[in-house]
C-alpha positions as CSV (number, residue, x, y, z in Angstrom):
1,M,86.3,79.2,73.6
2,E,82.9,79.5,75.3
3,T,81.9,80.5,78.8
4,D,78.9,82.1,80.6
5,I,80.5,85.4,81.6
6,V,83.4,87.4,80.3
7,I,84.8,89.8,83.0
8,I,86.8,92.7,81.7
9,G,89.2,93.7,84.4
10,A,91.2,91.5,86.8
11,G,91.1,93.8,89.8
12,P,89.6,92.8,93.2
13,V,86.0,93.4,92.0
14,G,86.6,91.4,88.8
15,I,88.2,88.5,90.6
16,F,85.3,88.5,93.2
17,T,82.8,88.3,90.3
18,A,84.4,85.0,89.2
19,F,83.7,83.7,92.7
20,Q,80.2,85.1,92.9
21,A,79.3,83.7,89.4
22,G,80.8,80.3,90.4
23,M,78.5,80.2,93.4
24,L,75.7,80.4,90.9
25,D,77.2,77.7,88.7
26,M,78.3,80.2,86.0
27,R,81.7,80.0,84.4
28,C,84.0,82.9,83.8
29,H,86.9,84.2,81.7
30,I,88.7,87.3,82.9
31,I,90.6,89.6,80.5
32,D,93.0,92.3,81.6
33,I,95.5,94.5,79.8
34,L,98.1,94.2,82.5
35,G,100.5,91.4,82.8
36,Q,99.3,90.3,86.3
37,V,96.0,90.1,88.1
38,G,95.1,92.7,90.8
39,G,94.6,96.0,88.8
40,Q,95.8,99.0,90.8
41,C,96.3,96.9,93.9
42,T,99.3,95.0,92.5
43,A,100.4,97.5,89.9
44,L,100.5,100.6,92.1
45,Y,100.6,99.8,95.8
46,P,101.0,96.0,96.5
47,E,102.2,96.6,100.1
48,K,99.9,99.4,100.9
49,P,97.6,98.6,103.9
50,I,93.8,98.6,103.3
51,Y,91.5,99.1,106.3
52,D,88.0,98.9,105.0
53,I,87.7,95.2,103.9
54,P,85.1,93.4,106.2
55,G,86.7,90.8,108.4
56,Y,90.2,92.2,108.0
57,P,91.3,95.0,110.4
58,V,94.2,95.6,108.0
59,I,95.3,93.7,104.8
60,T,97.8,94.7,102.2
61,A,96.6,95.1,98.6
62,Q,98.7,92.2,97.4
63,K,97.4,89.9,100.1
64,L,93.8,90.9,99.3
65,I,94.3,89.9,95.7
66,E,95.9,86.6,96.8
67,Q,92.9,85.8,99.1
68,L,90.4,86.7,96.4
69,M,92.1,84.5,93.9
70,E,92.1,81.6,96.4
71,Q,88.4,82.2,97.0
72,A,87.6,82.1,93.3
73,S,90.0,79.2,92.5
74,P,87.5,76.3,93.1
75,F,85.5,77.6,90.1
76,E,88.6,77.7,87.8
77,P,88.2,81.1,86.1
78,V,90.3,81.4,83.0
79,Y,92.7,84.5,82.9
80,H,93.7,86.2,79.7
81,L,96.4,88.7,80.7
82,N,98.3,91.3,78.6
83,Q,95.3,91.6,76.4
84,R,92.9,94.4,75.6
85,V,89.3,93.8,74.7
86,E,88.7,95.6,71.3
87,K,85.3,94.5,70.3
88,I,82.1,92.9,71.6
89,S,80.0,91.6,68.8
90,D,76.3,90.9,69.6
91,N,74.2,88.2,68.0
92,E,72.3,85.6,70.1
93,S,75.4,85.6,72.3
94,F,78.4,87.9,72.6
95,N,81.8,87.3,70.9
96,V,84.5,89.1,72.9
97,I,87.6,89.8,70.8
98,T,91.0,91.0,72.1
99,N,93.9,92.8,70.4
100,M,95.8,89.5,70.6
101,G,93.1,87.7,68.5
102,T,91.6,85.8,71.5
103,E,87.9,85.2,71.0
104,V,85.5,84.2,73.8
105,K,81.9,83.5,73.2
106,C,79.7,84.3,76.2
107,K,76.2,85.0,77.4
108,A,76.9,88.2,79.4
109,V,79.8,90.7,79.9
110,V,80.7,92.3,83.2
111,I,83.0,95.4,82.9
112,A,85.0,95.7,86.1
113,A,87.7,97.9,84.6
114,G,88.2,100.3,87.6
115,N,89.2,103.7,86.3
116,G,89.5,102.4,82.8
117,M,92.3,100.9,80.7
118,F,95.7,101.0,82.4
119,E,98.9,101.7,80.4
120,P,102.3,102.4,81.9
121,N,103.8,105.8,81.8
122,R,107.0,105.3,79.9
123,P,110.1,107.4,80.7
124,P,111.2,109.4,77.7
125,L,114.3,107.3,76.8
126,G,115.6,106.6,73.4
127,G,115.2,103.0,72.2
128,I,113.1,101.9,75.2
129,L,110.8,99.7,73.2
130,E,113.7,97.4,72.3
131,Y,114.1,96.5,76.0
132,E,110.5,96.3,77.1
133,N,109.4,92.9,78.4
134,K,113.1,91.7,78.2
135,S,115.0,93.8,80.7
136,I,112.6,96.7,81.3
137,F,109.3,95.9,83.0
138,Y,106.5,98.0,84.3
139,S,104.9,95.2,86.4
140,I,106.2,92.1,88.1
141,N,104.8,88.6,87.6
142,K,107.4,86.4,89.3
143,I,109.7,87.7,92.0
144,S,112.0,84.7,91.5
145,N,113.0,86.1,88.1
146,F,115.0,88.8,90.0
147,Q,116.9,86.4,92.3
148,N,120.5,87.6,92.8
149,K,120.1,90.3,90.1
150,T,121.0,94.0,90.1
151,I,118.0,96.2,89.7
152,V,117.3,99.8,89.0
153,I,113.9,101.0,90.2
154,A,112.8,104.5,89.1
155,G,110.0,106.4,90.9
156,G,109.1,107.8,94.3
157,G,105.6,106.6,94.9
158,D,104.0,103.7,96.8
159,S,104.6,101.2,93.9
160,A,108.3,102.0,93.6
161,A,108.8,101.9,97.4
162,D,106.8,98.8,98.0
163,W,108.5,96.8,95.2
164,T,111.9,98.0,96.4
165,I,111.2,96.4,99.8
166,E,109.8,93.3,98.3
167,L,112.5,92.7,95.8
168,S,115.2,93.5,98.3
169,K,114.5,90.0,99.7
170,V,115.8,88.3,96.6
171,A,117.9,90.9,94.6
172,K,121.7,91.2,94.8
173,K,121.5,95.0,94.8
174,I,118.8,97.7,94.1
175,Y,119.3,101.3,93.1
176,V,116.3,103.6,93.5
177,I,116.3,106.6,91.3
178,H,114.1,109.6,92.3
179,R,114.0,113.3,91.5
180,R,113.8,114.3,95.1
181,K,114.7,113.1,98.6
182,E,111.1,112.8,99.7
183,F,109.2,109.6,98.8
184,R,105.4,109.5,98.4
185,C,104.8,106.6,100.7
186,T,103.8,105.9,104.3
187,P,106.2,106.7,107.1
188,E,106.5,103.0,107.9
189,T,107.6,102.3,104.3
190,R,110.1,105.1,104.3
191,N,111.6,103.8,107.5
192,K,112.0,100.4,105.9
193,L,113.8,102.0,102.9
194,E,116.2,103.8,105.3
195,L,116.9,100.5,107.1
196,L,117.6,98.7,103.8
197,E,119.9,101.6,102.7
198,D,121.8,101.4,106.0
199,S,122.3,97.7,105.5
200,G,123.7,98.3,102.0
201,K,121.0,96.3,100.3
202,I,119.7,99.3,98.4
203,E,121.1,102.7,97.4
204,L,118.8,105.7,97.1
205,V,120.1,107.7,94.1
206,V,118.6,111.2,94.6
207,P,118.0,113.8,93.2
208,Y,118.6,112.0,89.9
209,Q,116.5,111.1,86.9
210,L,116.8,108.5,84.1
211,H,118.8,109.8,81.1
212,E,120.0,107.0,78.8
213,L,119.9,103.2,78.4
214,V,123.0,101.1,77.6
215,G,122.7,97.6,76.3
216,D,122.3,95.4,73.2
217,D,119.6,93.2,71.7
218,G,117.0,94.1,74.4
219,Q,119.3,93.3,77.3
220,L,120.4,96.2,79.5
221,S,123.9,96.4,80.8
222,A,123.6,99.8,82.5
223,V,121.5,103.0,82.8
224,I,122.8,106.5,82.8
225,V,121.2,108.9,85.3
226,K,121.6,112.6,85.6
227,N,121.6,114.8,88.7
228,I,118.7,117.2,88.7
229,T,120.8,120.0,90.3
230,T,124.3,119.6,89.1
231,Q,123.6,117.8,85.7
232,E,126.3,115.3,86.7
233,E,125.9,112.0,85.0
234,R,126.4,108.6,86.6
235,K,126.5,105.1,85.0
236,I,124.9,102.3,87.0
237,S,125.4,98.7,85.9
238,T,122.2,96.7,86.1
239,N,120.3,93.6,84.8
240,F,116.9,95.2,85.0
241,L,115.1,98.5,85.0
242,L,111.7,98.9,86.6
243,P,110.2,102.3,86.0
244,F,107.2,103.0,88.3
245,F,105.8,106.3,87.1
246,G,102.2,105.4,87.5
247,L,99.7,104.3,84.9
248,S,97.7,106.4,82.5
249,M,94.0,105.6,82.5
250,N,91.4,106.0,79.8
251,L,88.3,104.2,78.6
252,G,90.1,103.1,75.4
253,P,87.9,100.9,73.2
254,I,85.0,101.1,75.7
255,N,84.1,104.4,74.0
256,G,83.0,102.4,70.9
257,W,80.9,99.7,72.5
258,G,77.6,101.6,72.3
259,I,77.3,102.1,76.0
260,T,75.9,105.2,77.7
261,L,78.8,107.2,79.4
262,E,78.8,110.1,81.8
263,H,82.0,112.0,82.7
264,G,84.2,109.0,81.8
265,R,82.0,106.5,83.7
266,I,79.5,103.9,82.5
267,V,75.9,104.7,83.5
268,V,74.1,101.7,85.0
269,N,70.8,100.8,86.7
270,P,71.7,100.7,90.4
271,A,69.3,97.8,91.0
272,T,70.9,95.4,88.5
273,L,74.1,97.2,87.3
274,K,72.9,96.8,83.7
275,T,74.3,99.3,81.2
276,S,72.3,100.7,78.3
277,R,73.3,97.6,76.2
278,D,71.5,94.4,77.0
279,R,73.4,91.8,79.0
280,I,76.4,94.1,79.5
281,Y,77.0,95.1,83.1
282,A,79.4,97.5,84.8
283,I,80.6,97.3,88.4
284,G,83.2,98.9,90.6
285,D,84.7,102.3,90.1
286,I,83.9,102.4,86.4
287,A,80.1,102.3,87.0
288,T,78.1,105.4,88.0
289,Y,74.6,106.1,89.3
290,S,73.0,108.4,91.8
291,G,74.6,107.9,95.3
292,K,77.5,105.9,94.0
293,L,80.3,105.1,96.5
294,K,83.7,104.4,95.1
295,L,84.8,101.7,97.6
296,I,86.0,98.2,97.0
297,L,83.4,96.8,99.3
298,N,80.7,98.6,97.3
299,G,82.1,97.0,94.2
300,F,81.8,93.6,95.9
301,A,78.1,94.2,96.5
302,E,77.6,95.3,93.0
303,S,79.3,92.1,91.8
304,A,76.7,90.0,93.6
305,M,73.8,92.1,92.3
306,A,75.0,91.8,88.7
307,C,75.6,88.1,88.9
308,Y,72.2,87.4,90.3
309,D,70.6,89.4,87.5
310,I,72.8,87.7,84.9
311,Y,71.6,84.3,86.2
312,R,68.0,85.5,85.9
313,V,68.5,86.7,82.4
314,I,70.4,83.8,80.9
315,H,68.2,81.2,82.6
316,N,64.9,83.1,82.3
317,S,64.4,82.3,86.0
318,P,65.2,83.9,89.3
319,V,67.9,82.4,91.5
320,N,66.6,79.9,94.1
321,F,68.5,81.8,96.9
322,Q,70.7,79.9,99.3
323,Y,73.2,81.2,101.8
324,S,76.8,80.2,101.1
325,T,76.9,78.2,104.3
326,S,74.2,75.8,102.9
327,K,75.4,75.9,99.3
328,G,79.1,75.1,99.9
329,V,81.8,75.7,97.3
330,H,82.3,73.2,94.5
331,G,84.6,73.8,91.5
332,K,83.2,73.8,88.0
333,K,85.7,73.7,85.2
334,S,85.8,76.6,82.7
335,E,86.1,75.6,79.1
């Protein structure tokens, strides 16, 4: 496979980069270790309101991702999900290689990896690997897969609360397991949980924690939970377990790519967003320079600056600047 730019990270800044590159007639492939696009926005707080996106007084994280994907869609970026970039070989062009054996040849690389590589925090349960991606999931791709199913959701943060509300629209029953009565979510979200509990659509099982899995051949039939205070055990029949205990973040293979790092961030030139390695750029939260602001809108601006410099480098010519109102949006198929 060949393209102009490989974007590492499918969060909001990475998706916007596909749009910005498309406006400059450059094609993109996007690679992300998670199973769905959106980065932290969809993995941790899909229903959380965001207030600092220009033009939107308020927008949920999930809706923002949907809008960004729609904006980029005319340029047909190619997404490679559930894959981790392991190596970037450098000859006349780059060859980006993932842990799944995917290889993409490109002219430039943009690292938009947020706080680094995300991996789910697994609950310490015996035999859990047998069930993963069969009846235990750490992220959700298709809500319709949970239609009329019984679900156990474990966790007490934004992600657990938001997905409880969203999945309650299709699930038969949801049990929410949490170590304490208080949930780390907005008061509005907590009110919605209480209304769902009053209706019988969900049951808040507190103060309990996961204790044991029951099932066969990767399919759960039940989970056993234990009361934090009394040590009483309870068996809950279920089709799926969704543990939302956050994500661990680290730079992973980025440490070996020959790029200058500082305190776990990639050092870039603030005028171009170039790293210390030619034709590799870093934008968004993972990039650092004097005066850096860790805001989504700042990442969007960095995306535009990086794309304009990439165009100049790979075409050996500056961009003949046009406002988007005069340029229009025309799709260009990625190979």
